[in-house]
N, C-alpha and C positions, 0 to 999 in steps of 0.2 A: 353623276360623273365625278372622277377624282378631283378633290380640291373644292368641291361645291360647298358654299357656306349655307348651312341648313337651319340655323337658329335665328328667329326673328326677335323683335323687341319684346314681345310678350313672353317668349320662352326665356330670354336672357334676364328679364325682370323677375320672372318666377324663380329662376335659379338664385338670384340675390336674396329674395324674400325667404325661400326655403332654407338657404344656408344660414341666415341670421336667426330665424325663429327656431330655436332649439332648446336645449336643456337649461341654458342660463336664465332666461326670463321667468321660468317656473321654479327656480331654485335659489336665485341670488339675493332676493330682497330680505330673506330671513337672516342671511349672513351680514348684510349691510345694516340692518336694524341693530344687530348685536354689536357691530363695530362703531356705528355712528350715534345710536341712541335716540334718533329722531326720524319719524316717518317723512317729515318735510325735507330733511336733508337727503333721505333716500330718493325721493322724487326729484330733487335737484340734481343728484348724481346721474339718475336715468336721463334727465333732460340734457345735461352736459355730455353724457356719453353719446346721445343722438347727434348733438351738435358736432362733436369731434368726428363721428362717422360721416356726417354730411360734408364736412371740410375735406376729409380724406377722399370721399367719393368724387368731389370736384377736382381734386389733384390727380387722382387716378384716371378720371375722365380725360383730362388733358394729355396724360401719357398714353391713354388708349387711342386717342385721335392721332397721336404722333407715331405709335408703334402698335397697330391693330392686329396683333398676333396672339396665339395661345401661349400660356406659360406664366402669366402673372408677374410677380416681383422678380422671378428668375430672369425673364427676358428684359424687364425694365432696367434692373440694376446692371445687367451685363452690357446693355447698350448705353446707359447714361453715365455710369461710374467706372466699373471694372468687372471683368468676368469672375474674379474671385468672390466679389460681393453677390453677383448673380448666382453663382454656385451655392453660396451660403444661404441665400434666400430660398433656393430650391430645396436645399437640405432641411431648412426649418419648416418650409411648407409641407414637405412630405411627412416629417415626424410630428411637429408641434401644431401645424395648421390643419392637418387632415387626419392622419393615422391615429395619434393618441386621443384627440377629441372624439374620433369615431367610436373608440372603445367606451369613452365616458357617456356619449349619447346613447349607445346601445344598452349600457347598464341602466341609465335612467329610464329608458323605454321598458326594460325588463322589470324595474321596480314598480313603475306605475301600472303595468299590466298585471303584476302579481297582486296589486291592491284590488283588482277586479275579481279575484278569486279563481278557484279551479286548480286541481292538481297539476294540469299540464303547464300552468304558468307559475309554479311554485319557485322555480329557480330563475332569478333575474338574469344571471349570466348565460344560462342556456337559452332563454328567450331572446336575449340580446344577440347571441351568435346567430340564431335563426334569422333575425331581421337583417343583419349584415349580409349573410349569404343570399337572402332573397333579393335585396337591393342590387347586389353584384350581378345576380343572374339577369335581372331586367336590363341593366346598362351594358352587360356583355353582349347582348343580342344586337342592340342597335342604339346608337347615340340619339337618333331622331325619335325613335319610339319611346325611349326613356325620358327624353325632354318633354314630349307631349303628355305622357302619363303624369309627370311631375307638375306640369302647368295646370292640369285639371285638379290634381290633389291640392295644390297651393290655393286655387280658387275656393275649394271647399273649406280648407283650413281658415282662410280669411273670413269667410262667412260665419263659421262656428265661433271663432274668437270674438268677432264683432258682436254676435248675439250674446255671448256670455258677458262681455264688457257692458253691453247695454242693460242686461238684467242686473248686473252688479251696481251700475250707476243708479238704476231705479230703486234698488234696495237702500242705497246710501241716502237717496233723497227722502225716503220714507222713514228711515231709522236713525239718520244722523251720522256724523263722522266719529271715528275713534282716533286717538293718538294725535291730537292737534297742538298740544302745548309744550312738549318736551323740547328743550333748547338744543340738545345734541352736542356732539364733539367735532368741531370743525377741523381739528388736527388730523382726523382720519380720512379727509376728502381725497388726498393724493392716492393712497392705496385703494380706496373705494372706486376711483375712476379706473384703475387697472383691473380690478375685479369685474366691474361692469363692462369693460371693454371685451371681455370674453363673450358676453351675451350679444354684443354688436359685431363680433367677428363674422365675416361672410359678406360685409358690404362691398367687398372687392371681388366677389366670387366670379362675376361674369368675365373678368379679365383672364381667368385661367382657361377659358374656352373661346378666347377672342378670335382664334383662327376659324371657328365654326359659326361665327355670328355674321348674318347678312348685313351689308352696309355698316361695317364696324365703326367707322369714324363718326357716324351719326348715332347708331343704336347703342354702342357700348357706353358712352357717357350718360345717355338718357336712362339706360337700364340701371346703372350704378346709383344715380341720384334719385330716380323714381322709386326703386326698391328700398333704398335707405330711408327715404321720407315716409313711405308706407309703414315700415317696421317701427320707426321712431314713434309715430302716432299710435300704433298698436301698443307698444311698450308702455308709453305714458298712461294710456287709458287702462290697460290691464293692471299695471302696478298701483295705480291710484285705487282701483277696486281692492287689490290685495291688502295694501297697508293702511288704507283709511277705513276699510270695512271690517277689519279684524283686530282685536286687541293685540298690542305689540308684544305682550307677554307670551302669547300663543305662537308668534312667528319668530321671535328672536332666536337665532342660531339654528333654525330648522331649515331643511332642504325642501320638503314637500309643501311649500307655501301655497301652491295652487289648490291642492286637495284641502288644506286646512281652511283657506278662505271660502271655498265652496261649501264646506261643512258648516261654517258659521252663517253664511248668507242663505243657504237653502236646504240644509239638512243632509242626511246620508245619501239620499237619492241623487241630489245634485252633485255631491262629492264623487259618486261613482261615474256620473256622466262626464264630469270634468276630468277625472282620471282617464277615461276613454279618449276624450279630446286631446289631452296632453300626450297620450301614447301615440295617437295619430300624427300629431305635430312632430314628435320626435322621430317617428318612422320616416316622415318626409325629409327631415333634416339629415338622417342617415343616408337617404337616397341621394341628396344633393352633394354630400361629401364624397360619396362613392363615384358620383358622376364627374366632379371637378378635379379631385386630387390626382388621379392617374394621368391627367393631361400634363402636369408638371414633370412627372417621371418620364413620360414619352418624349417631351421636348428636350430634357436633359440628355436622354439617350441619343436623340437625333443629333445633338451637338457634340457627342463623344464623351460626355462626363459620366455616363452610366453605360452598361453593356448595350450593344446595338439591338439585342433581342427585345429590349423594352420599347424601341421605336415603333411607330405605326404609320401607315399611309393615311393621308387626309381623308376624313369622312368615315374611317373605320374605328370601332372602339379599341382603346389600348388595353387589350385583355390581360396581357402578362403584367403590365403595370398595375392594373386593377387587382389582380391576384396578390401582388406584393403588398399593396396597401391594406387589403382586408386581412391579410395574415398578420401585419403589425397591429391593426385595430383589434383583432381577436385576442392577441397576446396582451395588449393593454387592458382589454375588457376583463380578462381573467386574473390580472395581476395588479392593476393600478389602484391606488387609494384616491378618493375624490377630494379629500380635505384641502390639499394645497394645489390642486390642479388648476383652479381658476386663476390664481395669482401667477403661477408659472407660465401658463399659456398666454395670458394677457401681457405679461412683462416681455416675453421673448418675441411675440408677434408685434408688439408695439415698437420694439427696436428696429425690426425689419421694415415696418411701415414708415418709420421716421427716416431710415436710410433711403427708401424709395422716393419719398418726397424731397429729400436733399438732392437726389439725382435729378428730379424735375427742376429744382431751383438752379442747379448747375447748368443744365441744358438751356434753361431760359436765359441765364446770364450769357451763355455762348451765342445763342441764336437770336436773342432779342425778341421783339414783338412778333416775329414770324411764328414763334411757338406760342399759341394762344392759351392762356391760363386764366380761368374765371376768377375774378376778384384779386388779381395779382397786385401787390405782393402779400395782401392781408390774409388770404385764404391759406396758402402754404405756411406763412409765418405763424398764424394762430394754431394751426395743426401741430407744428413742431413744438411750440411753447407748451401746449397742453400735454402732448405725449411725452416729451422729454422731461417735463416737470413731474409728471405722475410717476415715471420710471425712477427718477431720482429719489422721490419719497419712498418708493417701494424698496430700493436698495437699503435705505436707512431703517425702515420699519419691518421688512420681511427679508432679511439677508439670506436665509437658507434657500427660499424659492428663487431669489435673484441670482445667487451663485450657481444654482442648477441651470438656470437659463443661460448665464454667461458661459458655463461649461459646455452647453449644447452648441453654442456658437463657436467655441474654441475647437471642439471636435470636428465641426464642419469645415473650418479653415484647415485643420490638419488633413482631413480627407481630400480637400482640394489640392493641397501641396503634394500629397502622395500620388494623386491622380496625374498631376502635371509631370511629376518625375517619371511615372510609368509611361 
């Protein structure tokens, strides 16, 4: 019936896991080794990234109990601070949170598939376009069917990643560790946290479909924290295998760290198997982005900030919003460069997440203990210190990517002002 909440705890948790485990975990450690010069610092950054994501999940969980609706930061900021900031969050979610990374995910999928060989897979961009369109077709038919298929795929994904991690740990136990002595460059930790935050993006995915989750005040916070904890453990294990089992000289500056590590640990056959696994994981992540992103567009349309044609009745897939998102994603797939994308996305989304948690702090100040926030005030305080500190370092170290992120926010505010005048 109309308005029925169809997604349970398992589907919501699967959405969080699928949204987080994407291209970043298989591409970022090579960049970090080049920047930091130490594999132990790389693992420290991955651990801190997981801690920040968990702190954020606890904060968003409190907001989800307070506002159990679809729309993510757009709804949270509109209700807690100001509609202009909500509009800005929706603008950023559509472009930076979902559509542009969708193109990057699809391109990475195409690259790993091309490594498997065959003339049909020779063009990464063409292969990436196919996976975007296929995921859109699944989720355009039925939100429930798409969620169930994704939950099954995530289960398979977790088993396969766990098996590879277990194999890698066994190889490390037999052959010893690489790269254990380099002191590294501590000055690069701030920017490294922003880069790693790209890989942890998605810890808040369930709040975008909050209006479809059964018992949202209970299941939304649990899904956020459970999904984030699962992925943090996977990331630490997987990256320990990558950076401790492979000479740093082979990984530094490289994007295909998963394939290189598999080649060192198990030879060409394992490298091909891992390339297939990574392709499968990336396909799931493309599916999760296609599932969650259009919900923001539909909610903004329902509130009058986008054309009403993008709105949708409860329980039905937002097909027109989905079409708009995949169109932007395909344009990004065929035009965007990967080099600066991690910093740009991490920087911009970090500012939106910080604003959302500030909204939580403001509402807690107004309402008092009636608004329950786990670990108050340390959890939101530490989250803000980590995120704002890292973004400050990024402005100093990577001014170009930071200016592009700030320009994205400025254009969003201009669009809100024009919409209000209209």
